[in-house]
C-alpha atoms as one frame of an Amber mdcrd trajectory, in Angstrom:
protein
  -4.168  38.446   3.862  -2.294  35.793   6.288  -2.839  37.476   9.730  -3.584
  40.581  11.625  -1.104  42.256  14.082  -2.821  44.763  16.217  -1.036  46.812
  18.385  -2.566  48.818  21.103  -0.599  51.599  23.030  -1.450  53.085  26.151
  -0.446  56.499  24.979  -0.302  57.950  21.127   2.727  56.864  19.351   5.657
  59.403  18.844   7.017  60.080  15.353  10.168  57.874  15.940   8.022  54.836
  17.201   5.682  55.286  14.399   8.477  54.975  11.748   9.860  51.992  13.621
   7.137  50.262  13.343   6.200  51.067   9.713  10.356  49.731   9.324   9.413
  46.464  11.085   6.053  45.696   9.091   7.522  44.226   6.104   9.853  41.923
   8.189   6.648  40.922  10.140   4.768  40.187   7.388   7.614  38.300   5.479
   7.809  35.969   8.717   4.054  35.523   8.525   4.260  34.393   5.229   7.358
  32.188   6.081   5.438  30.664   8.654   2.291  30.022   7.097   4.564  27.989
   4.261   6.019  26.070   7.018   3.225  24.945   8.344   1.616  23.926   5.152
   4.815  22.233   4.059   4.611  20.328   7.658   0.992  19.434   6.934   1.742
  18.151   3.554   5.132  16.181   5.009   2.483  14.459   7.310   0.124  13.735
   4.516   2.859  12.432   2.368   3.883   9.949   5.764   0.530   8.838   5.957
   0.280   8.028   2.453   4.029   6.321   2.609   2.953   4.140   5.460  -0.479
   3.374   3.587   1.510   2.235   0.344   3.531   0.078   2.386   0.865  -1.724
   3.992  -0.794  -2.642   0.599   2.197  -3.511  -0.696   2.636  -6.136   2.117
  -1.048  -7.015   1.573  -0.037  -7.708  -2.097   3.083  -9.565  -1.567   1.446
 -11.496   0.916  -1.423 -12.636  -1.655   1.219 -13.255  -4.616   2.783 -15.613
  -2.191  -0.427 -17.312  -1.555  -1.233 -17.552  -5.194   2.192 -18.944  -6.507
   1.674 -21.701  -3.695  -1.893 -22.158  -4.935  -0.804 -22.555  -8.392   2.033
 -24.588  -7.607  -0.052 -27.050  -5.640  -2.543 -26.690  -8.763   0.127 -27.378
 -11.367   1.563 -30.299  -9.683  -1.871 -32.144  -8.842  -2.832 -31.256 -12.963
   0.408 -32.982 -13.841  -0.316 -35.898 -11.712  -3.483 -36.411 -12.765  -2.853
 -35.778 -16.604  -0.002 -38.450 -16.251  -2.213 -40.833 -14.367  -5.089 -40.494
 -17.231  -2.795 -41.033 -19.860  -1.449 -43.965 -18.208  -4.744 -45.370 -17.370
  -5.970 -44.504 -20.965  -2.865 -46.520 -22.060  -3.669 -49.267 -19.678  -0.589
 -49.016 -17.668  -2.046 -47.915 -14.298  -2.203 -51.241 -12.869   0.935 -52.290
 -14.477   2.981 -49.114 -13.264   2.073 -48.529  -9.689  -0.213 -51.306  -8.718
  -2.823 -49.117  -9.137  -6.364 -50.824  -9.976  -7.569 -49.432 -13.547 -10.945
 -48.208 -11.577  -9.027 -46.003  -9.322  -8.832 -42.816 -11.440 -12.616 -42.276
 -11.233 -12.423 -42.079  -7.253  -9.339 -39.807  -7.622 -10.260 -36.299  -5.875
  -9.364 -33.013  -6.624  -8.092 -31.442  -3.593  -8.977 -28.211  -5.413 -12.775
 -28.867  -5.722 -13.858 -25.325  -4.882 -11.713 -23.960  -7.692 -13.376 -26.254
 -10.366
């Protein structure tokens, strides 16, 4: 049952009025069912819109985090490439020759990502 429709006539109904009410009852019941369905559909639509907005916000946050992590990865890769190249040159004894850097400067090289190590 979806609802109740109460009629309170001030005088007793005639046979014709009773027949009219009985003929209209199926249409009123159908309209009540349609209205209930429309209300449920609107509620579901609103929930879907809220979920879509939440999902879009999550996607934006993930994209921003991805960009941040890619930037960190690029910086770490560049630092690692530089450090590995410097270390290889250091062990080959080419540090001072190549860039005018004293051989012991490798030991004082500071990793910009210490917090990740």
